[in-house]
KERO-848734 format. One record per residue: residue in three letters; x, y, z of N, C-alpha, C in turn. Coordinates in steps of 0.001 Angstrom, whole numbers, plus 500000, padded with zeros to 6 digits. Example, Ala and Ser with C-alpha at 12.3 -4.5 7.8 and 13.67 -1.06 7.14 Angstrom:
REM residues 2
ALA513190494310507800512300495500507800513200496700507800SER512850497750507080513670498940507140512900500030507870
//
This chain:
REM residues 288
MET694810875499215260693882875310216378693203876639216703ARG691885876610216888691124877828217137690613877839218572PHE690602879051219163690083879250220516689014880337220424TYR687795879922220099686754880860219693686288881784220811LEU686493881428222072686032882271223167687001883407223470LEU688200883359222903689166884431223102688965885518222050PRO689248886790222394689215887850221383690155887489220235GLU689796887893219032690556887478217848692023887890217921ARG692286889106218427693674889574218477694512888750219458VAL693895888360220589694602887517221563694749886100221020GLN693713885633220339693722884285219783694863884103218782LYS695066885099217923696126885004216915697499884924217563GLN697714885739218587699006885723219263699207884446220076PHE698120883944220675698243882749221514698593881525220679THR698002881402219489698297880248218630699742880260218132LYS700395881427218195701806881527217803702747881342218992ASN702188881322220186703004881233221392703347879771221693ARG704624879456221702705049878063221882704723877534223272LYS704939878358224282704661877905225650703173877635225835GLY702350878553225346700907878383225485700404877143224776MET700872876909223544700419875750222784700957874453223379ALA702173874509223942702701873319224621701825872963225817GLY701391873984226561700498873748227692699166873170227262VAL698629873674226146697360873151225622697515871688225221CYS698613871352224564698854869959224162698970869046225384MET699681869510226408699829868717227631698480868503228308LEU697671869560228362696359869444228995695433868554228180THR695556868606226849694751867743225981695072866274226226VAL696352865969226391696757864589226698696155864141228030ALA696181865033229029695619864704230341694121864431230247VAL693418865257229474691972865059229299691702863735228593ALA692498863422227573692321862161226847692530860965227774ILE693553861033228613693799859940229570692639859810230545ALA692118860955231015690999860927231962689760860300231336VAL689484860654230089688301860118229402688454858618229144LEU689653858210228761689894856807228403690362855959229581ALA690391856539230771690912855832231948690299854446232164PRO688961854278232027688391852933232248688951851879231294TYR689447852321230121689989851383229138691511851240229245LEU692154852170229945693612852150230059694102851414231302ILE693276851375232344693720850720233578693756849202233390LEU694645848563234121694796847109234036694009846388235116TYR693803847055236253693091846463237384692215847530238021ASP691303847094238853690547848032239674691541848770240574PRO691532850122240557692512850873241358692477850552242847LEU691326850116243351691201849803244772691374848314245070PHE691579847505244013691743846062244213693147845773244746TYR693232844905245749694547844559246291694707843043246368TYR695960842609246254696300841191246299696585840760247731ALA696120839578248064696392839032249396697734838297249419GLU698201837852248211699458837119248156700637838056248434LEU701555837631249262702700838463249634703612838757248450GLU703619837875247446704520838083246306704131839307245481TYR702885839777245620702441840947244862702404842213245708VAL702818842125246951702764843277247850704063844073247773ASN703933845379247588705098846277247582706153845796246585HIS705671845415245403706542844799244402706993845845243384PRO708251845821242961708729846778241948708087846516240589PRO708282847425239636707643847281238316707983845963237625THR706952845371237023707090844149236234706196844291235011LEU706216843296234129705329843332232967703865843282233398LYS703595842558234467702218842449234951701768843736235620HIS702682844389236316702393845663236987703464846676236554PRO703211847440235484704236848324234896704839849335235867LEU704074849758236868704586850702237863704646850074239254GLY704598848763239310704704848073240581703409848075241377THR703500847662242637702350847644243542702735848331244848ASP701695848752245593701962849410246873701983848387248006ILE701975848865249223702115847986250383700904847079250580LEU699768847420249952698578846571250023698435845681248796GLY699338845839247828699249845046246612698419845687245525CYS698021846943245694697250847643244661698162848047243508ASP697638847994242294698407848327241103698623849837241013VAL699881850280241060700198851708241055699843852341239717TYR700078851622238615699759852157237286698277852492237165SER697410851599237610695966851834237521695546853027238376GLN696140853157239557695836854309240404696349855602239773PHE697529855534239174698122856690238499697222857182237362ILE696744856260236531695868856626235410694539857165235925TRP693961856504236919692664856945237453692771858315238117GLY693968858646238565694175859948239186693900861110238251PHE694086860919236940693776861980235981692290862320236011ARG691451861298236137690003861519236225689657862305237475SER690210861889238589689926862561239857690444863992239849ALA691617864206239247692201865549239206691318866506238420LEU690859866082237247690021866954236423688632867125237025ALA688166866122237776686865866249238441686890867334239505ILE688074867661240011688227868750240978688614870047240283ALA689587869969239370690148871174238756689157871901237859VAL688397871170237057687478871819236107686347872567236815PRO685608871941237751684570872708238466685137873893239240ALA686307873711239856686916874814240610687250875977239689ALA687844875677238529688199876729237576686956877431237035LEU685906876667236757684665877269236258684049878205237295LEU684044877776238556683500878637239612684319879911239769VAL685638879778239733686503880961239822686208881919238673GLY686093881368237464685829882206236303684478882890236357ILE683434882143236712682079882704236723681916883744237823ILE682280883379239058682108884304240186682966885548240002GLY684239885351239661685139886484239505684746887406238372THR684318886835237253683939887654236098682676888451236369VAL681657887796236899680399888497237192680625889604238216ALA681354889297239279681618890306240312682420891471239750GLY683426891180238932684238892240238345683464893104237371LEU682613892484236552681802893236235589680825894165236298VAL680101893619237262679095894411237982679756895529238779SER680822895210239479681512896192240306682097897321239466GLY682760896966238377683399897982237553682428898828236762TYR681348898227236277680422898975235413679496899888236205TYR678913899384237280677922900168238021678567901137239009GLY679694900760239604680380901649240537679514902001241742GLY679832903123242389679031903618243506678922902646244660LEU677708902549245217677460901681246368677676900213246015THR677250899825244809677437898435244374678909898056244379ASP679728898948243851681169898710243818681743898648245230ALA681310899541246092681826899590247468681504898300248223VAL680263897824248092679852896596248787680644895393248270LEU680746895276246943681464894137246367682946894163246720GLN683516895355246817684930895452247190685153895044248646ARG684197895370249519684309894937250921684236893414251010ILE683312892830250244683203891364250214684491890763249662ASN685011891392248624686243890919247995687398890896248992ILE687551891975249728688641892067250705688479891019251806THR687218890774252206686954889774253246687430888392252819PHE687088888004251591687498886689251096688978886648250749LEU689549887794250404690948887845249982691906887413251090VAL691537887678252339692440887381253460692261885961253997TRP691308885205253447691096883834253923692152882900253338PRO692931882211254162693870881207253640693109879965253194SER693504879416252062692728878338251447692767877031252239VAL693940876620252725694042875321253407693208875277254691PRO693316876257255611692447876231256798690964876315256445PHE690644877066255384689244877178254964688707875822254516VAL689486875117253695689075873786253245689016872821254424ALA689984872908255325689995872038256506688742872245257344LEU688296873491257466687087873791258229685856873173257576ILE685774873266256241684629872690255529684636871170255646VAL685813870569255464685912869108255566685538868642256964TYR686001869369257972685678869014259358684177869132259610SER683537870136259005682102870350259202681263869344258427TRP681691869036257199680903868162256334681293866697256454GLY682520866441256894683016865073256918683927864818255736GLY684821863840255870685813863553254846685238863173253499TYR684009862618253486683427862183252227683014863356251342GLN683022864577251895682722865771251115683996866552250802ALA685148865892250888686424866584250693686534867173249293ARG686039866454248287686138866961246911685370868264246757ALA684140868306247265683347869542247205684002870648248019ALA684609870282249148685276871277249991686455871906249271ILE687223871099248545688369871623247802687899872555246692ILE686858872149245984686319872987244905685862874333245450LEU685115874306246552684648875559247157685812876370247713GLY686785875683248308687938876388248864688708877151247805VAL688940876512246663689638877180245560688798878328245009ALA687500878072244824686623879099244254686536880333245140PHE686346880124246442686145881260247344687432881997247695THR688587881403247419689842882098247714690505882677246469LEU690104882235245269690731882740244047689842883670243224TRP688529883682243472687673884556242666687995886019242914THR688555886321244079688821887715244448689821888371243499THR690905887667243198691910888224242285691335888399240890THR690566887411240436689923887510239128689009888719239068ALA688208888909240102687262890029240136687979891374240130ARG689064891490240868689791892763240948690428893127239608VAL690995892138238933691628892397237636690583892786236592ILE689466892052236566688421892353235591687767893696235899ARG687577894014237165687025895322237542687903896451237008ALA689219896309237175690140897343236689690046897499235173GLU689891896383234467689770896445233007688450897083232588VAL687381896763233309686068897352233002686090898861233231LEU686754899300234287686852900738234564687532901481233420SER688489900825232763689166901470231638688366901375230344LEU687445900413230279686662900216229058685369901018229027LYS684749901225230186683384901762230178683291903208229710ASN684412903917229650684402905295229150684938905406227728ARG685161904268227085685636904284225705684515904737224771PRO684863905296223603683848905796222660682812904756222241PHE683227903486222046682253902491221582681219902168222660ILE681595902305223934680623902106225010679682903299225091GLU680223904499224948679387905703224951678405905670223788ALA678862905194222634677979905097221469676849904106221723ALA677160903002222395676128902011222716675093902592223667LYS675540903408224629674604904048225560673698905029224833VAL674284905826223941673500906817223188672466906136222304SER672817904971221764671882904252220885670747903593221654GLY670793903658222993669708903116223805669917901693224282ALA671113901157224144671385899790224597671276899708226119SER670703898629226608670553898442228048671899898126228686SER671974898298230004673219898004230718673608896540230550ARG672602895662230581672894894236230426673511893951229062ARG672962894583228013673496894362226669674919894920226551ILE675140896076227129676475896680227063677497895789227764ILE677118895272228937678046894438229708678381893151228964PHE677355892444228496677581891130227914677921891160226425ARG677507892221225736677776892281224288679051893049223960HIS679355894084224738680476894955224388681665894852225348ILE681400894644226634682503894623227604683046893212227819LEU682156892237228024682598890869228317683566890305227276PRO683297890458225963684255889915224980685657890507225097ASN685765891687225696687067892341225826687794891997227124VAL687133891255228008687788890862229268687810889349229466ILE687192888608228540687058887164228727688422886468228758HIS689418887045228070690750886431228084691359886463229487LEU691006887487230270691476887550231658690837886447232497THR689582886149232188688891885056232880689622883737232658PHE689964883454231406690661882206231098692044882162231735LEU692686883312231814694006883372232444693935882895233892TYR692971883408234643692880883052236059692218881697236273MET691489881216235286690974879854235370692108878834235279THR693098879108234435694240878188234345695030878166235649ILE695136879321236291695808879373237595695009878590238632ALA693677878662238536692817877929239471692984876420239315VAL693215875957238088693442874524237858694661874053238643ALA695760874789238513696982874419239233696785874498240742SER696119875548241204695908875726242645695052874609243228SER694029874195242493693144873140242993693880871813243114LEU694784871522242179695541870269242241696497870256243430VAL697171871375243650698089871468244788697317871392246102LEU696160872058246155695351872042247371694816870645247650GLU694407869936246598693921868562246775695011867667247341ALA696228867808246803697341867007247308697644867346248766THR697559868626249104697826869054250482696786868499251446VAL695512868606251064694427868132251925694538866628252154ASN694802865870251096694934864427251256696200864056252012PHE697256864836251832698495864573252561698293864761254061LEU697371865672254429697057865902255840695980864946256350ALA695643863933255517694675862891255899693283863453256143MET692894864475255359691557865044255505690662864710254317GLY691169863943253354690396863653252160689547862404252293ASP688897862063251183688049860878251111688908859691250674ALA689090858730251564689964857589251280689407856668250203SER688116856800249877687512855922248877687715856425247452ILE688271857626247292688508858206245969690002858184245677ILE690362857602244540691771857528244158692220858872243596THR693148859517244279693762860751243789695271860649243993TRP696008861509243312697462861492243474697867861894244882GLY697157862851245453697445863248246827697207862113247802ARG696128861360247584695833860210248449696921859158248317MET697408858927247090698468857941246880699718858315247679LEU700087859588247632701270860041248367701072859918249875ALA699922860397250351699659860381251791699567858955252324PHE698833858109251600698629856725252025699961855977252090THR700785856199251071702069855501251007703016855947252111LEU703159857253252280704082857769253291703624857423254704THR702296857352254889701779856996256213702082855539256547LEU701776854643255612701987853218255867703468852858255912HIS704273853597255163705713853309255162706463854127256207ARG705695854916256973706271855728258053707381856668257552GLY707065857366256479707990858376255967708886857906254848TYR709044856590254701709882856069253618709009855232252695ALA709200855411251395708430854635250436709288854361249210PRO709080853221248550709825852911247325709563853954246238TRP710540854156245384710440855197244355709272854975243409TRP708940853702243102707899853449242104706492853808242607ILE706363854052243904705063854465244434704981855986244545ILE706102856631244829706128858078245041706240858860243735VAL707083858384242821707383859152241604706165859370240699PRO705354858336240368704238858565239437703249859647239874PRO702685859604241100701753860680241476702438862037241581GLY703686862053242066704404863321242160704635863941240800MET705061863134239825705290863640238475703983864052237805ALA702896863343238115701598863699237534701135865067238018ILE701302865338239310700936866652239850701782867740239198ILE703089867494239088703973868467238442703565868682236986TYR703233867613236292702819867684234886701598868586234717MET700583868387235543699361869178235432699599870640235803VAL700388870867236844700680872242237261701477872968236184VAL702465872294235615703274872910234555702419873231233337SER701529872317232940700664872577231783699779873792232022SER699249873928233232698398875078233555699184876381233503PHE700387876368234057701183877595234076701750877938232702LEU701990876949231852702403877241230479701283877950229723ILE700048877493229925698912878149229277698746879568229796SER698817879739231109698652881079231679699785882002231238SER701002881477231149702126882283230681701934882683229224GLY701447881739228409701171882053227009700099883114226858LEU699058883034227682698001884047227639698537885415228049ARG699366885458229085699943886733229529700768887380228414GLU701613886575227789702453887112226719701614887570225532SER700571886824225204699695887201224091698971888502224384MET698511888660225627697821889895226006698778891078226023ARG700012890842226447700986891930226491701327892405225077ILE701465891472224140701780891827222756700640892610222122THR699396892144222342698252892839221749698062894212222368THR698378894359223666698280895668224315699294896639223716MET700503896145223439701532896989222834701136897417221425LYS700457896534220699700081896846219317698888897781219242PHE697976897611220202696749898395220123696735899469221185
//
């Protein structure tokens, strides 16, 4: 398996890392389920039965994971949750990667006043707690914008760490001989940043993007558990919150276990990838 956006030395070590590749395989399965969700579900996730015999029913052949208190099929909601999870996690991770990388590159390379201003902005966002920030956006925009609020909440609270790490790496790179040679040859600052520096820090971007995936899933579950999400969108957090609310704190295992295990599955896959990237970077640093 090839990862063309990673530096070659990191790529070679990552493909040999068992934890990292296990995380990639787990995430690939999740993506496949999300893409094929319309063909894998048995019923409309929001469809409910009026007959009492199908309400709050344990797993059967007709409903492999049972039904909830409204008669909705838990299996269909569980599968559809993969789509909703990636619809939040992927944009959030991309925003964290883009904002953090650009800020870190500009801050580290140009220094001076530019660096000072960006660092002040960084510190300002660094102290913002994510859950109250998302709650404020949801309250301002309304519950139907909860998905966008979570994406922005993750992006604006996690880009700071990405930017600081990349800035530190750029500071160590910009005085290297190959950068000095590029300057002497007349290369523009833009070319130096994107042609010579970015390829050497892009692995750090991917590292913090994987962390953003896990953070966005946990934040989504938290927001929905606090009843601040969009009730019309099927997510694992909504399944947990809806069930515990209607059951007044107690719920059958077949309703709680699937969304809980799905959240754990996605978080573990993200952290396995990030752990694999860390180990690969540490090995290449020791060698070079």
